[in-house]
C-alpha positions as CSV (number, residue, x, y, z in Angstrom):
1,M,-114.2,163.1,259.4
2,D,-114.4,159.6,258.2
3,R,-112.1,158.9,255.2
4,E,-114.7,156.8,253.5
5,V,-117.1,159.7,253.5
6,V,-114.5,161.9,251.9
7,R,-113.7,159.1,249.3
8,K,-117.2,158.7,248.4
9,S,-117.8,162.5,248.0
10,F,-114.6,162.8,246.0
11,N,-115.7,160.0,243.7
12,R,-119.0,161.8,243.1
13,L,-117.0,164.9,242.0
14,L,-114.9,162.7,239.7
15,K,-118.0,161.1,238.3
16,M,-119.4,164.5,237.4
17,Y,-116.1,165.4,235.7
18,F,-115.9,162.1,233.8
19,N,-119.5,162.5,232.7
20,S,-118.7,166.0,231.5
21,S,-115.8,164.5,229.5
22,K,-118.0,161.8,228.0
23,E,-120.5,164.5,226.9
24,V,-117.7,166.4,225.2
25,Y,-116.6,163.3,223.3
26,E,-120.2,162.6,222.3
27,E,-120.6,166.2,221.1
28,I,-117.6,165.9,218.8
29,N,-118.6,162.4,217.8
30,F,-115.3,160.8,218.6
31,K,-115.0,157.5,220.3
32,E,-111.4,156.7,221.1
33,I,-107.9,158.2,220.9
34,T,-104.7,157.1,222.6
35,G,-102.8,159.3,224.9
36,T,-99.9,159.6,222.4
37,Q,-102.3,160.5,219.6
38,F,-103.9,163.1,221.8
39,K,-100.4,164.5,222.6
40,Y,-99.6,164.7,218.9
41,L,-102.8,166.5,218.1
42,K,-102.1,169.1,220.8
43,L,-98.6,169.6,219.4
44,I,-100.0,170.1,215.9
45,R,-102.4,172.6,217.3
46,E,-99.6,174.5,219.0
47,K,-97.5,174.5,215.8
48,Q,-100.6,175.4,213.7
49,K,-99.0,174.4,210.4
50,A,-95.9,172.1,210.2
51,T,-94.1,169.9,207.7
52,F,-93.6,166.2,208.1
53,T,-89.9,166.8,209.0
54,E,-90.8,169.3,211.6
55,L,-93.5,167.0,213.2
56,A,-91.1,164.0,213.1
57,E,-88.6,166.0,215.0
58,L,-91.2,167.5,217.4
59,F,-92.7,164.1,218.2
60,N,-89.2,162.4,218.2
61,I,-90.3,159.6,215.8
62,S,-89.2,158.4,212.4
63,K,-90.9,159.7,209.2
64,P,-92.4,156.3,208.4
65,T,-94.0,156.2,211.9
66,L,-95.2,159.7,211.5
67,T,-96.7,158.9,208.1
68,E,-98.6,156.1,209.7
69,T,-99.9,158.3,212.4
70,I,-100.8,161.2,210.0
71,N,-102.6,158.7,207.7
72,K,-104.8,157.6,210.7
73,F,-105.5,161.2,211.5
74,L,-106.4,161.9,207.8
75,K,-108.7,158.9,207.7
76,A,-110.5,160.2,210.9
77,K,-110.6,163.7,209.4
78,L,-108.6,165.2,212.2
79,V,-105.8,166.7,210.1
80,K,-105.4,168.0,206.5
81,K,-102.4,168.1,204.2
82,T,-101.7,171.3,202.2
83,R,-99.1,171.4,199.5
84,C,-96.4,174.1,199.8
85,N,-96.7,176.7,197.1
86,N,-92.9,177.1,196.8
87,D,-91.9,173.4,196.9
88,Q,-94.5,170.9,195.6
89,R,-92.7,168.0,197.3
90,V,-93.5,169.6,200.8
91,Y,-96.9,169.2,202.6
92,Y,-98.1,171.1,205.6
93,I,-100.1,169.3,208.2
94,S,-102.7,171.2,210.2
95,L,-105.8,170.4,212.2
96,T,-109.3,170.3,210.8
97,K,-112.1,171.8,212.8
98,K,-112.8,168.3,214.2
99,G,-109.1,167.8,215.1
100,E,-109.0,171.3,216.7
101,K,-112.0,170.5,218.8
102,L,-110.5,167.1,219.9
103,A,-107.1,168.7,220.7
104,M,-109.0,171.1,223.0
105,T,-111.0,168.5,224.8
106,N,-109.1,169.0,228.1
107,E,-110.3,172.6,228.0
108,L,-113.8,171.7,226.9
109,E,-114.1,169.0,229.6
110,S,-113.2,171.4,232.4
111,M,-115.4,174.1,231.0
112,K,-118.4,171.8,231.0
113,A,-117.6,170.6,234.5
114,V,-117.2,174.2,235.7
115,S,-120.6,175.0,234.1
116,K,-122.1,172.3,236.3
117,I,-120.4,173.7,239.3
118,F,-121.9,177.1,238.6
119,E,-125.3,175.5,238.1
120,R,-125.2,173.8,241.5
121,L,-123.3,176.1,243.8
122,T,-123.9,179.6,245.1
123,E,-121.3,182.3,244.5
124,E,-120.0,181.9,248.1
125,E,-119.8,178.1,247.7
126,I,-117.9,178.6,244.5
127,E,-115.4,180.9,246.2
128,I,-114.8,178.2,248.9
129,A,-114.5,175.5,246.2
130,V,-111.8,177.5,244.4
131,K,-109.8,178.1,247.6
132,L,-110.0,174.3,248.3
133,F,-109.1,173.3,244.7
134,D,-106.1,175.7,244.8
135,K,-105.0,174.4,248.2
136,I,-105.3,170.8,247.1
137,G,-103.5,171.4,243.8
138,E,-100.8,173.8,244.9
139,D,-98.0,171.4,244.6
140,S,-99.1,170.3,241.1
141,I,-98.2,173.5,239.4
């Protein structure tokens, strides 16, 4: 088969995936986030509730840099600060519903793309696609 035919076909698949991603970002009404910020949100999601010190260590950044990042997240309503009951000097950082949704966008994007696959393919075609996806991505795991 001609490589150009395969390239164009693959680009159509990628375009469907990127359109699914765009739909997810539009649904959560969020325009832009850096890769590093996205990584931080995912780590906060995993931790669920963490102090500034814990996050600075987890992100491997200084507390002033963390404060700047957390302030951006607070302004965007992605995280919330909750004061510790035992020590009023300590704050816990956790995700808001919007932050939670944004931290999950990879999952939401792929779920939306998979929905489109299920809309367009028969059960037999889906089984073939899964085998092909697994074969193509087997070295990625």
